[in-house]
C-alpha positions as CSV (number, residue, x, y, z in Angstrom):
1,X,0.0,0.0,0.0
2,X,1.6,3.3,-1.1
3,X,0.9,7.0,-1.0
4,X,1.6,8.2,-4.5
5,X,3.0,11.6,-3.5
6,X,6.1,9.6,-2.5
7,X,5.8,6.1,-4.0
8,X,8.7,4.6,-2.0
9,X,7.0,5.2,1.3
10,X,4.8,2.3,2.5
11,X,2.0,3.3,4.8
12,X,-0.1,1.4,7.3
13,X,-3.7,2.3,6.4
14,X,-7.1,0.9,6.7
15,X,-7.5,0.3,3.0
16,X,-6.0,-3.0,1.9
17,X,-6.9,-5.5,-0.7
18,X,-7.7,-9.1,-0.1
19,X,-7.1,-11.6,-2.9
20,X,-10.3,-13.7,-3.4
21,X,-10.2,-16.2,-6.3
22,X,-10.0,-15.8,-10.0
23,X,-13.0,-13.6,-10.4
24,X,-11.5,-10.5,-8.8
25,X,-10.5,-9.2,-5.4
26,X,-12.3,-7.6,-2.6
27,X,-10.9,-4.6,-0.8
28,X,-11.1,-4.2,3.0
29,X,-12.0,-0.8,4.3
30,X,-14.5,1.2,6.3
31,X,-15.9,3.0,3.2
32,X,-19.7,3.3,3.2
33,X,-22.0,2.2,0.5
34,X,-22.4,4.7,-2.3
35,X,-26.2,4.6,-2.0
36,X,-29.0,3.4,0.3
37,X,-28.5,0.2,2.3
38,X,-31.3,-2.1,1.3
39,X,-30.6,-5.2,3.4
40,X,-28.6,-6.3,6.4
41,X,-28.1,-9.9,7.6
42,X,-26.2,-11.0,10.7
43,X,-24.7,-14.4,10.4
44,X,-24.1,-17.1,13.1
45,X,-20.4,-16.3,13.3
46,X,-21.1,-12.7,14.2
47,X,-20.2,-11.1,10.9
48,X,-22.7,-9.0,9.0
49,X,-23.5,-8.7,5.3
50,X,-25.0,-5.5,3.8
51,X,-26.3,-4.9,0.3
52,X,-27.4,-1.7,-1.3
53,X,-28.5,0.2,-4.3
54,X,-24.9,0.5,-5.4
55,X,-24.7,-3.2,-6.3
56,X,-22.1,-3.8,-3.6
57,X,-22.1,-6.7,-1.1
58,X,-20.0,-6.0,2.0
59,X,-19.1,-8.4,4.7
60,X,-18.5,-6.6,8.0
61,X,-16.3,-8.3,10.5
62,X,-16.4,-8.0,14.3
63,X,-13.6,-5.4,14.3
64,X,-15.7,-3.1,12.0
65,X,-13.8,-3.7,8.8
66,X,-15.7,-4.4,5.5
67,X,-14.8,-6.7,2.7
68,X,-16.2,-4.8,-0.4
69,X,-17.2,-6.5,-3.7
70,X,-19.5,-5.2,-6.3
71,X,-21.7,-8.0,-7.6
72,X,-23.9,-6.0,-9.9
73,X,-24.4,-2.7,-11.7
74,X,-28.0,-2.9,-10.5
75,X,-29.3,-2.4,-7.0
76,X,-29.6,-5.4,-4.6
77,X,-32.8,-5.3,-2.6
78,X,-32.5,-8.8,-1.0
79,X,-29.8,-11.2,0.2
80,X,-29.8,-14.4,2.1
81,X,-26.9,-16.2,3.8
82,X,-26.6,-20.0,3.5
83,X,-26.2,-21.8,6.9
84,X,-22.6,-22.7,5.8
85,X,-21.9,-18.9,6.1
86,X,-20.0,-18.9,2.8
87,X,-22.7,-18.9,0.1
88,X,-24.8,-15.8,-0.5
89,X,-28.1,-15.6,-2.5
90,X,-28.6,-12.2,-4.1
91,X,-31.5,-10.6,-5.9
92,X,-30.6,-7.8,-8.2
93,X,-33.0,-5.6,-10.3
94,X,-33.5,-2.4,-12.2
95,X,-36.9,-2.1,-10.7
96,X,-38.6,-2.7,-14.0
97,X,-37.7,-5.5,-16.4
98,X,-34.5,-7.1,-15.0
99,X,-34.9,-9.5,-12.1
100,X,-32.0,-11.8,-11.4
101,X,-31.3,-14.3,-8.5
102,X,-27.8,-15.7,-8.2
103,X,-25.8,-17.6,-5.6
104,X,-22.2,-16.6,-4.9
105,X,-19.5,-18.3,-3.0
106,X,-18.0,-15.5,-0.9
107,X,-14.5,-16.9,-0.1
108,X,-13.8,-17.4,-3.9
109,X,-16.1,-14.6,-5.1
110,X,-17.3,-17.0,-7.8
111,X,-20.9,-17.2,-9.0
112,X,-22.5,-20.6,-8.9
113,X,-25.5,-19.8,-11.0
114,X,-27.9,-17.0,-12.1
115,X,-31.6,-17.2,-12.9
116,X,-33.8,-14.6,-14.4
117,X,-37.4,-13.9,-13.5
118,X,-40.1,-11.9,-15.3
119,X,-41.5,-10.3,-12.1
120,X,-40.3,-8.9,-8.8
121,X,-38.8,-11.1,-6.2
122,X,-40.3,-10.3,-2.8
123,X,-38.5,-12.8,-0.5
124,X,-35.3,-14.8,-0.6
125,X,-34.4,-17.4,2.0
126,X,-32.5,-20.7,2.4
127,X,-34.2,-23.6,4.1
128,X,-33.0,-24.5,7.6
129,X,-30.2,-26.8,6.5
130,X,-29.5,-25.0,3.2
131,X,-30.8,-27.8,1.1
132,X,-33.0,-25.4,-1.0
133,X,-33.2,-21.7,-1.9
134,X,-36.8,-20.4,-1.6
135,X,-37.6,-17.5,-4.0
136,X,-40.9,-15.7,-3.4
137,X,-42.2,-13.9,-6.4
138,X,-45.0,-11.4,-7.2
139,X,-46.8,-13.9,-9.5
140,X,-49.7,-16.3,-9.0
141,X,-47.1,-19.2,-9.1
142,X,-45.7,-17.6,-5.9
143,X,-42.7,-19.5,-4.6
144,X,-40.0,-21.4,-6.4
145,X,-37.4,-23.7,-4.9
146,X,-34.0,-23.9,-6.4
147,X,-31.0,-26.2,-5.9
148,X,-28.5,-23.7,-4.3
149,X,-25.6,-25.2,-6.2
150,X,-27.0,-25.6,-9.7
151,X,-30.0,-23.3,-9.7
152,X,-32.2,-26.1,-11.0
153,X,-35.9,-25.8,-10.0
154,X,-37.1,-28.4,-7.4
155,X,-40.7,-29.3,-7.0
156,X,-41.7,-29.1,-3.3
157,X,-45.2,-27.7,-2.8
158,X,-48.1,-29.3,-4.7
159,X,-50.4,-26.3,-4.9
160,X,-50.0,-22.8,-6.3
161,X,-49.2,-20.5,-3.4
162,X,-50.0,-17.1,-5.0
163,X,-47.8,-14.1,-4.3
164,X,-45.3,-14.8,-1.5
165,X,-43.4,-12.0,0.4
166,X,-42.2,-14.1,3.3
167,X,-41.0,-17.7,3.6
168,X,-39.7,-19.4,6.7
169,X,-38.6,-23.0,6.9
170,X,-38.1,-25.0,10.1
171,X,-34.6,-26.1,11.2
172,X,-35.5,-29.7,10.3
173,X,-36.7,-28.6,6.8
174,X,-39.9,-30.7,7.5
175,X,-42.3,-27.7,7.5
176,X,-42.6,-24.1,6.3
177,X,-44.8,-21.1,6.4
178,X,-45.4,-18.4,3.8
179,X,-47.2,-15.1,3.9
180,X,-49.0,-13.7,0.9
181,X,-49.9,-9.9,0.7
182,X,-53.4,-11.0,-0.3
183,X,-53.8,-11.7,3.4
184,X,-53.0,-15.4,4.1
185,X,-50.6,-17.4,6.3
186,X,-50.1,-20.9,4.9
187,X,-48.3,-23.8,6.5
188,X,-46.8,-26.6,4.5
189,X,-45.5,-30.1,5.0
190,X,-42.2,-29.9,3.2
191,X,-41.7,-33.7,3.1
192,X,-44.8,-34.4,0.9
193,X,-45.7,-30.9,-0.3
194,X,-49.1,-30.8,1.2
195,X,-50.9,-27.9,2.9
196,X,-51.2,-28.2,6.7
197,X,-53.1,-25.0,7.6
198,X,-54.3,-21.8,5.9
199,X,-55.2,-18.7,7.9
200,X,-56.8,-15.5,6.8
201,X,-55.0,-12.5,8.2
202,X,-54.2,-8.8,7.5
203,X,-53.4,-8.1,3.9
204,X,-50.7,-5.9,2.3
205,X,-48.2,-6.0,5.2
206,X,-44.6,-5.1,4.5
207,X,-41.4,-6.2,6.4
208,X,-43.2,-9.4,7.5
209,X,-41.2,-11.4,10.0
210,X,-41.6,-14.1,12.6
211,X,-40.4,-13.7,16.2
212,X,-40.9,-15.2,19.7
213,X,-40.1,-18.7,18.6
214,X,-42.3,-18.3,15.6
215,X,-45.4,-17.9,17.7
216,X,-45.9,-14.3,16.4
217,X,-45.7,-12.6,13.0
218,X,-45.2,-8.9,12.6
219,X,-45.6,-6.6,9.7
220,X,-46.0,-2.9,8.9
221,X,-48.8,-1.0,7.1
222,X,-49.8,2.7,7.2
223,X,-47.6,3.6,10.1
224,X,-48.9,0.8,12.2
225,X,-47.2,-2.4,13.4
226,X,-49.4,-5.4,13.2
227,X,-48.7,-8.3,15.6
228,X,-50.4,-11.5,14.4
229,X,-50.8,-14.8,16.2
230,X,-48.9,-17.0,13.8
231,X,-51.0,-20.1,14.9
232,X,-54.4,-18.6,14.0
233,X,-53.7,-15.6,11.8
234,X,-55.7,-13.3,14.1
235,X,-54.4,-9.8,14.6
236,X,-53.3,-9.7,18.3
237,X,-52.3,-6.0,18.3
238,X,-52.0,-2.8,16.3
239,X,-49.4,-0.4,17.4
240,X,-48.9,3.1,16.0
241,X,-45.3,3.8,14.9
242,X,-43.8,6.5,12.6
243,X,-42.0,5.0,9.6
244,X,-40.9,1.9,11.6
245,X,-38.1,-0.4,10.6
246,X,-38.6,-3.8,12.2
247,X,-35.7,-5.6,13.8
248,X,-36.1,-9.2,15.0
249,X,-35.0,-12.8,14.9
250,X,-37.3,-15.8,15.0
251,X,-36.3,-16.7,18.6
252,X,-36.4,-13.5,20.7
253,X,-39.7,-12.7,22.5
254,X,-38.9,-9.0,22.0
255,X,-39.7,-7.2,18.8
256,X,-37.4,-4.3,18.3
257,X,-38.0,-1.4,15.9
258,X,-36.7,2.0,15.2
259,X,-38.9,5.0,14.5
260,X,-38.4,8.7,13.8
261,X,-40.0,12.0,14.6
262,X,-38.6,13.3,11.3
263,X,-35.4,14.5,13.0
264,X,-34.1,11.8,15.4
265,X,-34.4,8.1,15.8
266,X,-35.5,6.0,18.8
267,X,-35.1,2.3,19.4
268,X,-38.2,0.8,20.9
269,X,-39.3,-2.7,22.0
270,X,-42.5,-4.7,22.2
271,X,-42.4,-7.5,24.7
272,X,-44.5,-10.7,24.2
273,X,-45.2,-13.5,26.7
274,X,-46.8,-16.8,26.2
275,X,-48.2,-18.8,29.1
276,X,-50.7,-21.6,29.6
277,X,-53.4,-19.0,30.1
278,X,-52.6,-17.3,26.7
279,X,-50.3,-14.6,25.3
280,X,-49.7,-11.0,26.2
281,X,-48.3,-8.1,24.1
282,X,-46.9,-5.0,25.8
283,X,-47.1,-1.5,24.7
284,X,-43.9,-0.3,23.1
285,X,-41.2,1.1,25.4
286,X,-38.2,3.3,24.6
287,X,-35.0,1.4,24.8
288,X,-32.5,4.1,23.6
289,X,-32.6,7.5,22.0
290,X,-30.2,6.9,19.1
291,X,-28.2,10.1,19.2
292,X,-26.0,10.5,16.2
293,X,-28.6,9.2,13.7
294,X,-30.6,12.0,12.2
295,X,-32.5,13.0,9.1
296,X,-29.3,13.1,7.1
297,X,-29.0,9.4,7.6
298,X,-32.6,8.1,7.1
299,X,-32.7,4.5,8.3
300,X,-33.6,2.2,5.5
301,X,-32.8,-1.3,6.9
302,X,-31.7,-3.1,10.0
303,X,-31.3,-6.5,11.7
304,X,-31.3,-7.9,15.2
305,X,-29.6,-11.0,16.3
306,X,-28.5,-12.2,19.8
307,X,-28.2,-8.8,21.4
308,X,-26.7,-7.1,18.4
309,X,-28.4,-4.5,16.2
310,X,-27.1,-3.2,12.9
311,X,-28.7,-0.4,10.9
312,X,-28.3,0.9,7.4
313,X,-29.1,4.3,6.0
314,X,-30.1,6.0,2.8
315,X,-26.7,7.7,2.7
316,X,-25.0,4.3,2.7
317,X,-23.7,4.3,6.3
318,X,-23.8,1.3,8.6
319,X,-24.4,1.7,12.4
320,X,-24.3,-0.7,15.3
321,X,-26.1,-0.4,18.6
322,X,-25.1,-2.6,21.6
323,X,-27.8,-3.7,23.9
324,X,-27.5,-4.7,27.5
325,X,-26.1,-3.0,30.6
326,X,-22.4,-2.4,29.7
327,X,-20.8,1.0,29.4
328,X,-21.4,0.9,25.6
329,X,-25.0,0.0,25.9
330,X,-27.2,2.3,23.8
331,X,-24.2,4.0,22.1
332,X,-24.5,4.3,18.3
333,X,-21.2,3.3,16.7
334,X,-20.7,4.5,13.1
335,X,-19.0,1.6,11.3
336,X,-18.5,3.4,8.0
337,X,-16.5,6.4,7.0
338,X,-16.4,8.1,3.6
339,X,-12.7,8.0,2.7
340,X,-12.7,8.4,-1.0
341,X,-13.2,11.3,-3.4
342,X,-15.1,9.6,-6.3
343,X,-13.7,10.0,-9.8
344,X,-16.5,10.5,-12.4
345,X,-14.6,10.3,-15.6
346,X,-11.2,9.8,-17.1
347,X,-9.5,10.8,-20.4
348,X,-6.1,10.6,-22.0
349,X,-4.2,13.3,-23.8
350,X,-0.8,12.4,-25.1
351,X,1.0,10.6,-22.3
352,X,-1.2,12.2,-19.6
353,X,-4.4,11.1,-18.0
354,X,-7.0,13.5,-16.7
355,X,-9.3,12.6,-13.8
356,X,-12.6,14.4,-13.1
357,X,-14.1,14.6,-9.6
358,X,-17.1,16.5,-8.4
359,X,-15.1,19.7,-8.2
360,X,-11.7,19.3,-9.7
361,X,-9.8,18.2,-12.8
362,X,-6.5,16.4,-12.0
363,X,-3.6,15.5,-14.2
364,X,-1.7,12.4,-13.2
365,X,-0.1,9.2,-14.6
366,X,0.8,5.8,-13.3
367,X,4.6,6.2,-13.8
368,X,4.9,9.4,-11.8
369,X,2.0,9.1,-9.3
370,X,2.1,12.9,-9.0
371,X,-1.2,14.8,-8.9
372,X,-1.5,18.2,-10.5
373,X,-4.6,20.2,-10.1
374,X,-5.6,21.4,-13.6
375,X,-8.8,23.3,-12.8
376,X,-11.4,23.8,-10.1
377,X,-14.8,23.3,-11.7
378,X,-17.9,21.7,-10.3
379,X,-21.1,20.0,-11.5
380,X,-19.8,18.0,-14.4
381,X,-19.7,14.2,-14.9
382,X,-17.9,13.8,-18.2
383,X,-14.7,15.1,-19.8
384,X,-13.6,14.8,-23.5
385,X,-10.2,15.9,-24.8
386,X,-10.1,18.5,-27.6
387,X,-6.6,19.4,-28.5
388,X,-5.2,21.5,-25.6
389,X,-8.7,21.9,-24.3
390,X,-11.4,19.7,-22.9
391,X,-15.2,19.6,-23.3
392,X,-17.1,19.2,-20.1
393,X,-20.7,18.0,-19.8
394,X,-23.0,16.4,-17.3
395,X,-24.9,13.2,-18.1
396,X,-28.7,13.3,-17.5
397,X,-28.9,17.0,-17.0
398,X,-29.6,20.2,-18.9
399,X,-26.4,21.8,-17.7
400,X,-24.5,23.9,-20.3
401,X,-21.7,22.2,-22.2
402,X,-18.4,24.0,-21.5
403,X,-15.1,24.3,-23.4
404,X,-12.2,24.6,-21.0
405,X,-8.7,25.8,-22.1
406,X,-6.2,23.8,-20.0
407,X,-3.5,26.4,-20.5
408,X,-5.3,29.6,-19.8
409,X,-8.0,28.0,-17.5
410,X,-10.5,30.1,-19.4
411,X,-13.9,28.5,-20.1
412,X,-16.6,29.1,-22.6
413,X,-20.2,27.9,-22.6
414,X,-20.8,26.2,-26.0
415,X,-24.5,25.6,-25.7
416,X,-27.3,24.7,-23.3
417,X,-29.4,21.7,-24.3
418,X,-33.2,21.9,-24.4
419,X,-33.5,18.4,-22.9
420,X,-31.2,16.3,-20.7
421,X,-28.1,15.0,-22.5
422,X,-28.0,11.2,-22.6
423,X,-24.8,10.9,-24.7
424,X,-22.2,13.3,-26.2
425,X,-19.4,12.4,-28.7
426,X,-16.7,14.4,-30.4
427,X,-15.9,13.9,-34.1
428,X,-13.3,16.3,-35.3
429,X,-14.6,19.7,-34.5
430,X,-18.2,18.6,-34.1
431,X,-20.1,17.5,-31.0
432,X,-22.8,15.0,-31.7
433,X,-25.2,14.5,-28.8
434,X,-28.4,12.7,-27.9
435,X,-31.1,14.7,-26.1
436,X,-33.3,12.5,-24.0
437,X,-33.6,9.3,-26.2
438,X,-35.4,11.0,-29.1
439,X,-33.2,13.6,-30.8
440,X,-29.7,13.7,-32.3
441,X,-28.1,17.1,-32.6
442,X,-24.8,18.5,-33.8
443,X,-22.8,21.4,-32.5
444,X,-20.0,22.8,-34.7
445,X,-17.4,24.1,-32.3
446,X,-15.6,26.3,-34.9
447,X,-18.8,27.8,-36.3
448,X,-20.7,27.9,-33.0
449,X,-23.8,26.5,-34.7
450,X,-26.3,23.9,-33.5
451,X,-28.5,21.7,-35.8
452,X,-30.8,18.7,-35.5
453,X,-29.7,15.6,-37.4
454,X,-32.3,13.0,-36.5
455,X,-35.5,12.6,-34.4
456,X,-36.8,9.2,-33.4
457,X,-37.3,7.1,-30.2
458,X,-35.2,4.7,-28.2
459,X,-31.9,6.2,-29.3
460,X,-28.9,4.8,-27.5
461,X,-25.7,6.1,-29.3
462,X,-24.5,7.7,-32.5
463,X,-21.4,8.0,-34.6
464,X,-20.7,10.6,-37.3
465,X,-19.1,8.5,-40.0
466,X,-18.6,11.5,-42.3
467,X,-20.1,14.9,-42.9
468,X,-23.2,13.4,-44.6
469,X,-23.5,10.0,-42.9
470,X,-24.7,9.3,-39.4
471,X,-25.2,5.9,-37.7
472,X,-27.7,5.6,-34.9
473,X,-27.9,2.7,-32.4
474,X,-31.3,2.3,-31.0
475,X,-34.0,0.0,-29.8
476,X,-35.4,-2.3,-32.5
477,X,-38.9,-1.9,-31.0
478,X,-39.1,1.7,-32.4
479,X,-39.5,2.6,-36.0
480,X,-37.5,1.8,-38.1
481,X,-37.5,-1.8,-36.8
482,X,-33.7,-2.2,-36.7
483,X,-31.2,-1.6,-33.9
484,X,-28.8,0.2,-36.3
485,X,-29.8,2.7,-39.0
486,X,-27.9,5.1,-41.2
487,X,-29.1,8.7,-41.6
488,X,-28.2,11.0,-44.5
489,X,-27.7,14.3,-42.7
490,X,-28.6,16.2,-45.9
491,X,-31.7,14.4,-47.1
492,X,-32.7,13.0,-43.7
493,X,-33.2,9.6,-45.5
494,X,-32.9,6.6,-43.1
495,X,-31.9,3.1,-44.0
496,X,-32.0,0.0,-41.8
497,X,-28.8,-1.9,-41.4
498,X,-28.4,-5.7,-41.3
499,X,-28.0,-5.9,-37.5
500,X,-30.1,-8.3,-35.4
501,X,-31.1,-7.9,-31.8
502,X,-33.5,-6.0,-29.6
503,X,-31.1,-3.0,-29.1
504,X,-27.7,-1.7,-30.2
505,X,-25.5,0.6,-28.2
506,X,-21.9,1.7,-27.4
507,X,-20.7,2.4,-30.9
508,X,-17.0,3.0,-31.6
509,X,-15.3,4.4,-34.8
510,X,-11.6,4.3,-35.4
511,X,-11.6,6.5,-38.4
512,X,-8.2,8.1,-37.6
513,X,-6.4,4.8,-38.5
514,X,-8.3,4.4,-41.7
515,X,-10.2,1.3,-40.4
516,X,-13.5,2.6,-41.6
517,X,-15.3,0.1,-39.4
518,X,-18.0,0.8,-36.8
519,X,-17.9,-1.5,-33.8
520,X,-20.8,-1.8,-31.4
521,X,-22.8,-4.0,-29.1
522,X,-26.2,-5.6,-29.7
523,X,-28.3,-7.5,-27.2
524,X,-31.2,-9.8,-27.8
525,X,-33.6,-11.7,-25.6
526,X,-36.2,-14.2,-26.6
527,X,-37.9,-16.5,-24.1
528,X,-35.3,-17.8,-21.7
529,X,-32.4,-17.2,-24.1
530,X,-30.4,-14.0,-23.9
531,X,-27.3,-13.0,-25.9
532,X,-25.0,-10.0,-26.1
533,X,-22.7,-9.6,-29.1
534,X,-19.8,-7.4,-30.2
535,X,-20.3,-6.7,-33.9
536,X,-18.2,-5.1,-36.7
537,X,-20.2,-3.1,-39.3
538,X,-18.6,-2.1,-42.6
539,X,-20.4,1.0,-44.0
540,X,-18.8,0.8,-47.4
541,X,-20.4,-2.6,-48.2
542,X,-23.2,-2.5,-45.6
543,X,-22.3,-5.8,-44.0
544,X,-21.7,-7.0,-40.5
545,X,-19.8,-9.7,-38.7
546,X,-19.8,-11.0,-35.1
547,X,-16.6,-10.6,-33.1
548,X,-17.5,-12.1,-29.7
549,X,-20.7,-13.0,-27.8
550,X,-21.9,-14.1,-24.3
551,X,-25.0,-15.9,-23.4
552,X,-26.5,-13.1,-21.3
553,X,-28.2,-9.8,-21.8
554,X,-25.7,-7.2,-20.8
555,X,-27.2,-3.8,-21.4
556,X,-24.6,-1.9,-19.4
557,X,-21.6,-3.1,-21.4
558,X,-19.2,-0.7,-23.0
559,X,-16.9,-0.8,-26.0
560,X,-13.9,1.4,-26.8
561,X,-11.4,1.2,-29.7
562,X,-7.7,2.1,-29.5
563,X,-6.0,1.4,-32.8
564,X,-6.9,-2.1,-33.8
565,X,-7.8,-3.2,-30.3
566,X,-11.3,-3.5,-28.8
567,X,-11.8,-3.0,-25.1
568,X,-15.1,-4.2,-23.6
569,X,-16.6,-5.4,-20.4
570,X,-19.1,-7.7,-22.1
571,X,-19.8,-10.5,-19.7
572,X,-19.7,-8.1,-16.7
573,X,-16.9,-9.6,-14.6
574,X,-13.8,-8.6,-16.6
575,X,-12.5,-6.4,-19.4
576,X,-11.6,-8.1,-22.6
577,X,-8.9,-6.7,-24.9
578,X,-9.2,-8.0,-28.4
579,X,-6.8,-7.2,-31.2
580,X,-8.9,-7.2,-34.4
581,X,-5.7,-7.6,-36.6
582,X,-4.0,-10.3,-34.7
583,X,-7.3,-11.9,-33.5
584,X,-5.7,-12.2,-30.0
585,X,-7.7,-11.8,-26.8
586,X,-6.4,-10.8,-23.4
587,X,-8.5,-10.7,-20.2
588,X,-7.9,-8.0,-17.6
589,X,-9.0,-9.2,-14.2
590,X,-11.4,-6.8,-12.5
591,X,-10.9,-5.1,-9.1
592,X,-13.4,-5.0,-6.3
593,X,-15.7,-2.8,-8.3
594,X,-17.1,-3.3,-11.8
595,X,-15.4,-1.5,-14.7
596,X,-17.2,1.5,-16.2
597,X,-14.8,3.1,-18.7
598,X,-11.3,2.7,-20.2
599,X,-8.6,5.2,-21.3
600,X,-5.3,4.3,-22.8
601,X,-2.0,6.0,-23.5
602,X,0.9,4.0,-25.0
603,X,1.4,0.9,-22.9
604,X,-0.7,2.1,-20.0
605,X,-4.4,1.4,-19.5
606,X,-6.5,3.2,-16.9
607,X,-9.9,1.7,-16.0
608,X,-12.5,3.8,-14.2
609,X,-14.5,1.5,-11.9
610,X,-18.1,2.2,-10.8
611,X,-17.0,3.1,-7.2
612,X,-14.8,5.9,-8.6
613,X,-11.5,4.0,-8.2
614,X,-8.8,3.5,-10.9
615,X,-7.2,0.2,-12.0
616,X,-4.0,0.3,-14.0
617,X,-3.0,-2.4,-16.5
618,X,-0.1,-3.1,-18.8
619,X,-1.6,-2.9,-22.3
620,X,0.8,-5.5,-23.7
621,X,-0.1,-8.4,-21.5
622,X,-3.0,-7.3,-19.4
623,X,-1.1,-7.4,-16.1
624,X,-2.7,-5.6,-13.2
625,X,-0.3,-2.9,-12.1
626,X,-2.2,-1.3,-9.2
627,X,-5.6,-0.1,-7.9
628,X,-5.8,3.5,-6.9
629,X,-8.3,5.4,-4.8
630,X,-8.3,9.1,-4.4
631,X,-8.8,10.1,-0.8
632,X,-10.7,13.1,0.5
633,X,-7.3,14.6,1.2
634,X,-6.6,14.6,-2.6
635,X,-4.0,11.9,-2.5
636,X,-3.6,8.6,-4.4
637,X,-3.4,5.4,-2.4
638,X,-2.1,2.4,-4.3
639,X,-2.8,-1.2,-3.5
């Protein structure tokens, strides 16, 4: 581990990398999630797993350190830990059309299988011994059981369960209970698949959980906590609570929850008691006022197990609260710490690399490790080299596009888009950009003029092949019915190109080397079969060939050309380097975070990862040179 300001000095620091198998490596730090924490699970060995909107899975050890690894570019709403403590089931989704369940082996960071669903997954649990993975879905078919090693579906319950948002299996795996938001609790005999009992209960409950040795069931609706007798389905109590987050395990007779008055949080408890005469449920009592957790850290998730409470926030932080009578009882310990200054974009100019953060442009290189501040400028997410200048723009906003002179530090507003910019590319002296997903426009930097080139729907990317010929990658579901079309910028005539697939994107043109080939990515999905393909399109003869493909729909893949070499992250786990002349492929092993973009200068490759870190590679053989994080003190740390 090195500080790059003086590369020969080795520092002891809390950011270290842990090698974890062939798929990549996790890094160990106290860094928070980059977005809301969706799920927290405490395991039997006392460690904790957290998952969030940032696609990261983090294992927190007893000493407060976290092993970080990004499993997905999508958010992770649900996770479940296998009884062996090593296998993790993960549900990832875009909240709309992508719903994936996978099982990962954490020590090796290898994925055992992945299965796609057409609807939301509402619950995810292993059975008591880990023999099966139960996937509760928002469909009439309800729950599906999978072999946790192969992902193959296993028939266990004879009847159709309907929508399932909670599953709990006994330790012996002989019985199970499910809750449906339609308002039913159903018990099953797991040895023969028959129904044992069915109780009508309160409908549309969220955060449904069992507690008190599975004698009670709790759920939340309309700022009320419902306590349900799990053996009859009858509502035993309704307790008012403000935006409660339930914290429980299946054994404890105490149901903990946190609520807020809009400014501060309070930990409360509901006690239950079961005797021969019947059961009793107490009114909620305040256990602790959680000082240190306020509206800036809205609590989004939590978990209780054996006297230990962990909470996750919308800001990505993790907190722990110790129960009991000790001197630390009731104290809120902040596990996480924001240590990094995220890098939003990278670019290479000559032998130099430029790095864009939220407020600064830095000049640096792997060989020197020195950091030079080029300019203080805020609010931009993307940087494009333009001679001795750079073009700055911000994805998904209507912010003005700016031309910055790197020598004089003077800046000029080029234009302000009418709609948000989805994509912007530089071709010679012309900026071609996509507004929304429906309009392609061109800004001539020398003339200062703006013009519309094409209007349509589902536009993903564009390349300006020459002054009169534009190629548009789009969704095939919009007219014209092709994922790649050519547009005559003079006559506005459009022609469909012979590219198959549902959508094309990430076009790259290497016109400077006279290749006259357009490379891109197309994805297709039909039934249970999905495929993503790198293609080469030859405009002169209007033909296309396939370069490489994977059996998965990867809509977040990128493609960049440097000379005759294609760089792509198709397949999600690694970057592939493919020399189109030599037909030679090299794989660049990923870091803890998924790769987002690549820049190259000479024999150095810099990869921008989704968490804002930089991975350096040798372009000749793909060797990993280092992983860099920029700290909040504006220093590189190398691992």
